[in-house]
C-alpha positions as CSV (number, residue, x, y, z in Angstrom):
1,M,107.0,81.2,84.6
2,A,103.5,82.3,83.5
3,G,103.1,84.5,80.5
4,R,104.1,84.5,76.9
5,L,107.5,85.7,76.0
6,L,107.3,88.5,73.4
7,T,110.9,89.5,72.8
8,S,114.3,89.0,74.3
9,T,117.3,91.2,73.4
10,S,120.8,91.7,74.6
11,I,122.2,95.2,74.0
12,P,125.8,96.1,74.8
13,K,126.1,99.3,76.8
14,R,129.2,100.6,78.6
15,N,130.9,97.2,78.4
16,A,128.0,95.7,80.5
17,P,125.5,93.5,78.7
18,V,121.9,94.6,79.1
19,R,119.2,91.9,78.9
20,E,115.7,93.0,78.3
21,V,112.8,90.6,78.2
22,R,109.2,91.5,77.4
23,E,106.3,89.3,78.5
24,S,102.6,89.2,78.4
25,L,101.4,88.5,82.0
26,G,97.7,88.6,81.3
27,P,95.1,89.9,78.8
28,I,95.9,93.5,79.6
29,L,99.2,93.5,81.4
30,E,102.7,93.5,79.8
31,A,106.0,93.5,81.6
32,S,109.5,94.4,80.5
33,T,112.4,93.3,82.6
34,R,115.8,95.0,82.2
35,V,118.9,93.6,83.8
36,R,122.4,95.0,83.6
37,R,125.2,93.6,85.7
38,G,126.0,95.7,88.7
39,T,122.7,97.6,88.7
40,V,119.3,97.0,90.3
41,P,116.9,95.1,87.9
42,I,113.9,97.1,86.6
43,V,110.5,95.6,85.9
44,S,108.4,98.0,83.8
45,L,104.7,97.5,83.7
46,R,102.2,98.5,81.0
47,G,98.4,98.0,81.4
48,E,96.3,96.8,84.3
49,L,97.6,94.9,87.3
50,D,94.4,93.1,88.3
51,I,93.2,89.6,89.2
52,A,94.0,88.4,85.6
53,G,97.7,89.2,85.8
54,A,98.6,89.5,89.5
55,D,99.9,86.0,90.0
56,A,102.0,86.0,86.9
57,F,103.4,89.5,87.9
58,G,104.2,88.2,91.4
59,D,106.0,85.1,90.0
60,L,108.0,87.3,87.5
61,V,109.2,89.7,90.2
62,L,110.1,86.9,92.6
63,E,112.1,85.2,89.9
64,V,113.9,88.5,89.2
65,L,114.5,88.9,92.9
66,F,115.9,85.5,93.4
67,R,118.1,85.6,90.3
68,H,119.3,89.2,90.5
69,G,118.1,90.6,93.9
70,P,117.7,91.4,96.6
71,D,116.6,94.8,95.3
72,V,114.1,95.3,92.5
73,V,112.6,98.5,91.0
74,I,109.1,98.4,89.6
75,D,108.6,101.2,87.0
76,A,104.8,101.7,87.2
77,S,104.7,104.6,84.7
78,G,102.7,102.5,82.3
79,L,100.4,101.0,84.9
80,V,96.9,102.5,84.5
81,F,94.9,100.4,87.0
82,C,95.6,98.2,90.1
83,D,93.1,96.3,92.1
84,A,93.3,94.5,95.4
85,R,94.9,91.4,93.9
86,G,97.5,93.6,92.3
87,L,98.2,95.3,95.6
88,G,98.5,91.9,97.2
89,A,101.1,90.8,94.6
90,L,103.1,94.0,95.3
91,V,103.0,93.4,99.0
92,R,104.0,89.7,98.6
93,C,107.0,90.8,96.5
94,A,108.0,93.6,98.9
95,N,107.9,91.1,101.8
96,E,110.1,88.6,99.9
97,A,112.6,91.4,99.0
98,D,112.7,92.4,102.7
99,Q,113.3,88.9,103.9
100,A,116.2,88.6,101.4
101,G,117.7,91.8,102.8
102,G,116.6,94.0,99.9
103,R,113.8,96.4,98.9
104,L,111.1,96.6,96.3
105,T,110.8,100.2,95.1
106,L,107.9,101.3,93.1
107,V,108.7,104.4,90.9
108,R,106.7,106.7,88.7
109,P,103.2,105.4,89.4
110,G,100.4,107.4,87.7
111,R,98.1,109.6,89.7
112,Q,95.4,107.1,90.3
113,V,97.7,104.2,91.2
114,Y,99.7,106.4,93.6
115,R,96.6,107.7,95.3
116,L,95.4,104.1,95.9
117,I,98.8,103.1,97.3
118,R,98.8,106.1,99.6
119,L,95.2,105.5,100.6
120,V,95.8,102.0,101.8
121,G,99.2,102.9,103.4
122,L,101.5,101.0,101.2
123,D,103.6,103.9,100.0
124,R,106.2,103.3,102.8
125,L,106.3,99.5,102.4
126,L,106.8,99.7,98.7
127,S,109.1,102.8,98.9
128,A,106.6,104.3,96.4
129,T,107.9,107.5,94.9
130,A,106.0,109.8,92.5
131,V,107.8,112.0,90.0
132,P,106.7,115.6,89.7
133,S,105.0,116.4,86.5
134,P,106.6,119.0,84.2
135,R,104.9,122.4,84.7
136,R,102.7,123.7,81.9
137,S,101.8,127.3,81.2
138,R,98.1,126.5,80.9
139,G,96.2,125.2,84.0
140,S,97.9,123.3,86.8
141,C,99.1,119.8,87.3
142,S,99.4,117.7,90.4
143,T,103.0,117.6,91.5
144,M,102.6,113.9,92.4
145,S,101.8,112.7,88.9
146,T,103.7,111.6,85.8
147,D,100.6,112.1,83.7
148,P,100.4,115.3,81.6
149,C,97.4,117.5,82.3
């Protein structure tokens, strides 16, 4: 698997071991994979999903899919940028999950990433969901963003 392993921990919780692995997937992309028996694995992203890290990201998600699948959740709350190669990696992983009888679900993308995914029509393929922002007393926020105003 591409990338440099940063940490690996096993944390007991509710009598089910949780395994969390953090990896550097490129110069500006880090992923954290959280697996707990009986639940859908979660891959959390932080940074930019671009040409530099797209292949390593795709390989990581496919490995998680094959080991723990067929469903995988991608937590995109820490993703600040995604280019065409990043979108291609997401599509590749979503297609693999679909062929395995599962689903790739993208949750909590930031405003810019969510707009891009909707603009190119991938929100349905990726089961992309945005989480409403908390309301603030000053100004207004987009209801499709996780970013504070």
